[in-house]
C-alpha positions as CSV (number, residue, x, y, z in Angstrom):
1,M,-1.5,-45.2,-3.5
2,A,0.7,-42.5,-1.8
3,L,0.4,-41.9,2.0
4,Q,-1.0,-38.4,1.4
5,D,-3.8,-39.9,-0.8
6,L,-4.7,-42.4,1.9
7,I,-4.9,-39.7,4.5
8,R,-7.2,-37.7,2.2
9,L,-9.6,-40.7,2.1
10,V,-10.1,-40.9,5.8
11,L,-10.0,-37.2,6.8
12,P,-13.0,-34.8,6.3
13,K,-13.0,-33.1,2.9
14,E,-11.7,-29.5,2.8
15,D,-14.2,-28.3,0.2
16,H,-13.6,-24.7,0.9
17,F,-10.5,-24.8,-1.3
18,F,-12.8,-25.5,-4.3
19,D,-15.1,-22.6,-3.1
20,Y,-12.1,-20.2,-3.3
21,L,-11.1,-21.4,-6.8
22,E,-14.6,-21.3,-8.2
23,A,-15.0,-17.8,-6.7
24,Q,-11.8,-16.7,-8.4
25,A,-13.0,-18.0,-11.7
26,K,-16.3,-16.1,-11.4
27,L,-14.5,-12.9,-10.4
28,A,-12.1,-13.3,-13.4
29,H,-15.2,-13.5,-15.6
30,E,-16.8,-10.5,-13.9
31,G,-13.6,-8.6,-14.5
32,A,-13.6,-9.5,-18.2
33,L,-17.3,-8.4,-18.6
34,A,-16.6,-5.2,-16.8
35,L,-13.5,-4.5,-19.0
36,A,-15.6,-5.0,-22.1
37,K,-17.7,-2.1,-21.0
38,L,-14.9,0.1,-22.4
39,D,-16.7,-0.3,-25.7
40,T,-19.5,1.9,-24.4
41,D,-18.7,3.4,-21.0
42,P,-16.2,6.1,-19.7
43,V,-12.7,4.8,-19.1
44,T,-12.5,6.0,-15.5
45,E,-15.8,4.4,-14.6
46,V,-14.7,1.1,-16.1
47,K,-11.3,1.2,-14.5
48,D,-12.8,1.8,-11.1
49,K,-15.3,-1.1,-11.5
50,V,-12.5,-3.5,-12.7
51,H,-10.3,-2.4,-9.8
52,A,-13.1,-3.1,-7.3
53,I,-13.4,-6.6,-8.7
54,E,-9.7,-7.1,-8.7
55,K,-9.5,-6.1,-5.0
56,E,-12.2,-8.7,-4.2
57,G,-10.1,-11.2,-6.1
58,D,-7.1,-10.3,-4.0
59,K,-9.0,-11.0,-0.9
60,V,-10.1,-14.5,-2.1
61,S,-6.5,-15.2,-3.1
62,H,-5.3,-14.1,0.4
63,D,-8.0,-16.3,2.0
64,M,-6.8,-19.3,-0.1
65,E,-3.2,-18.8,1.0
66,D,-4.2,-18.4,4.6
67,A,-6.2,-21.6,4.4
68,L,-3.3,-23.5,2.8
69,A,-1.1,-22.4,5.6
70,R,-3.5,-23.6,8.3
71,T,-4.6,-27.0,6.7
72,F,-2.5,-30.1,7.1
73,V,-4.1,-32.3,4.5
74,T,-5.5,-30.6,1.4
75,P,-7.9,-32.2,-1.2
76,L,-5.2,-31.7,-3.9
77,D,-1.5,-31.1,-3.6
78,R,-0.8,-27.8,-1.8
79,E,1.5,-26.7,-4.6
80,D,-1.2,-27.4,-7.2
81,L,-3.8,-25.4,-5.3
82,H,-1.4,-22.5,-4.9
83,K,-0.5,-22.5,-8.6
84,L,-4.1,-22.7,-9.8
85,S,-5.1,-19.8,-7.5
86,A,-2.2,-17.7,-8.7
87,L,-3.1,-18.2,-12.3
88,L,-6.7,-17.3,-11.8
89,D,-5.6,-14.2,-9.9
90,D,-3.3,-13.3,-12.8
91,I,-6.2,-13.1,-15.2
92,L,-7.9,-10.5,-13.1
93,D,-4.7,-8.6,-12.6
94,R,-4.3,-8.3,-16.4
95,A,-7.9,-7.2,-16.8
96,Y,-7.1,-4.3,-14.4
97,A,-3.8,-3.6,-16.1
98,T,-5.7,-3.2,-19.4
99,A,-8.2,-0.8,-17.9
100,T,-5.4,1.1,-16.2
101,A,-3.5,1.3,-19.5
102,F,-6.5,3.0,-21.2
103,E,-6.5,5.6,-18.4
104,I,-2.7,6.2,-18.4
105,F,-2.4,6.5,-22.1
106,G,-5.6,8.6,-22.5
107,I,-7.3,6.1,-24.8
108,E,-10.9,7.1,-25.1
109,K,-12.1,4.3,-27.3
110,P,-10.8,0.7,-27.8
111,S,-9.6,-0.3,-31.3
112,D,-11.6,-3.0,-33.2
113,A,-8.8,-5.5,-32.3
114,A,-9.1,-4.6,-28.6
115,S,-12.9,-5.0,-28.7
116,S,-12.5,-8.4,-30.4
117,M,-10.1,-9.5,-27.7
118,F,-12.5,-8.3,-25.0
119,A,-15.1,-10.7,-26.4
120,V,-12.6,-13.6,-26.5
121,L,-11.5,-12.9,-22.9
122,S,-15.2,-12.9,-21.8
123,K,-15.7,-16.2,-23.5
124,T,-12.6,-17.9,-22.1
125,T,-13.3,-16.8,-18.5
126,L,-16.8,-18.1,-18.8
127,L,-15.4,-21.4,-19.9
128,L,-13.3,-21.4,-16.7
129,V,-16.4,-20.7,-14.6
130,E,-18.0,-23.7,-16.2
131,T,-14.9,-25.9,-15.8
132,L,-13.8,-25.3,-12.2
133,P,-16.8,-27.2,-10.5
134,A,-15.7,-30.3,-12.4
135,L,-12.5,-30.3,-10.3
136,R,-14.5,-30.6,-7.1
137,T,-16.3,-33.7,-8.4
138,N,-13.4,-35.3,-10.2
139,D,-15.2,-34.9,-13.5
140,F,-12.1,-35.1,-15.6
141,D,-13.9,-35.7,-18.9
142,T,-15.6,-32.3,-18.6
143,I,-12.2,-30.7,-17.8
144,R,-10.7,-32.2,-21.0
145,E,-13.7,-31.1,-23.1
146,K,-13.5,-27.6,-21.8
147,R,-9.8,-27.5,-22.3
148,A,-10.3,-28.3,-26.0
149,A,-13.0,-25.6,-26.3
150,L,-10.8,-23.0,-24.7
151,K,-7.9,-23.9,-27.0
152,I,-10.1,-23.0,-29.9
153,L,-10.9,-19.6,-28.3
154,E,-7.2,-19.0,-27.5
155,K,-6.3,-19.5,-31.2
156,E,-9.0,-17.0,-32.1
157,G,-7.3,-14.6,-29.8
158,D,-3.9,-15.3,-31.4
159,V,-5.3,-14.6,-34.8
160,T,-6.8,-11.3,-33.6
161,Y,-3.6,-10.3,-31.9
162,R,-1.5,-11.0,-35.0
163,Q,-3.9,-9.1,-37.2
164,A,-3.8,-6.2,-34.8
165,M,0.0,-6.1,-34.8
166,R,0.2,-6.1,-38.6
167,M,-2.4,-3.3,-38.8
168,L,-0.6,-1.2,-36.3
169,F,2.8,-1.4,-37.9
170,A,1.3,-1.0,-41.4
171,D,-0.6,2.2,-40.5
172,A,1.6,5.0,-41.6
173,S,-0.8,7.6,-40.0
174,L,0.0,6.4,-36.5
175,D,2.5,8.4,-34.6
176,A,5.0,6.6,-32.2
177,R,2.9,7.3,-29.1
178,S,-0.3,5.9,-30.6
179,L,1.6,2.8,-31.8
180,I,3.0,2.2,-28.3
181,R,-0.2,2.6,-26.5
182,E,-2.3,0.4,-28.8
183,K,0.5,-2.2,-28.8
184,E,0.5,-2.3,-25.0
185,V,-3.2,-2.8,-24.7
186,V,-3.4,-5.7,-27.1
187,E,-0.4,-7.3,-25.6
188,I,-1.9,-7.3,-22.1
189,L,-5.1,-8.7,-23.4
190,E,-3.2,-11.4,-25.2
191,D,-1.5,-12.3,-21.9
192,A,-4.8,-12.5,-20.2
193,I,-6.2,-14.9,-22.8
194,D,-3.1,-17.0,-22.7
195,T,-3.4,-17.2,-18.9
196,C,-6.9,-18.6,-19.3
197,E,-5.4,-21.3,-21.5
198,D,-2.7,-21.9,-18.9
199,V,-5.4,-22.5,-16.3
200,A,-7.2,-25.0,-18.7
201,E,-3.9,-26.8,-19.4
202,F,-3.1,-27.0,-15.7
203,L,-6.5,-28.4,-15.0
204,A,-6.0,-31.0,-17.7
205,N,-2.7,-32.0,-16.1
206,L,-4.5,-32.5,-12.8
207,A,-7.0,-34.7,-14.7
208,V,-4.1,-36.9,-15.8
209,K,-2.5,-36.8,-12.4
210,H,-5.6,-37.8,-10.5
211,G,-7.7,-39.5,-13.1
């Protein structure tokens, strides 16, 4: 057992780090749900809502970094906590980038592909909400199970993305501007879903490392 691990056993647990991570996962899910409102609500209203959630996420991320700087012994390796926090923050950043793209490009209604990807992103972020508490309790079996479930959803997102790309480039009625803006939206959403998988993979690596 490494010296750092021995020190962790005798010092008080710093559970607030898990609080931050779980809060970030919940905010990522809230952001995904708010983004999905583009199916029914005005773009500006949705963008403002997602932005407010993204700003709250930035605060939690900042609090995490501040706590890392002030804490000598952390419950997991400092670099791992930082990486996990950054990945969760990236999901919310991409949700806001998607909403912003709708406003910038003047897209009033999402395509069928974008709506499908909203649904996938909502599901993947919910899985992260359900997974993060397992890290606090060292429930590595749950982490591995959720990673497998998230992998299935990520593949669903890949299929939707590829179908969207084929449809966009096959549609002769689309002008160049429409093609560019629709392509940008689905690419950002694909990145967001992929980042959810990155979080799940990183958690699975932690399960191997500490399990």
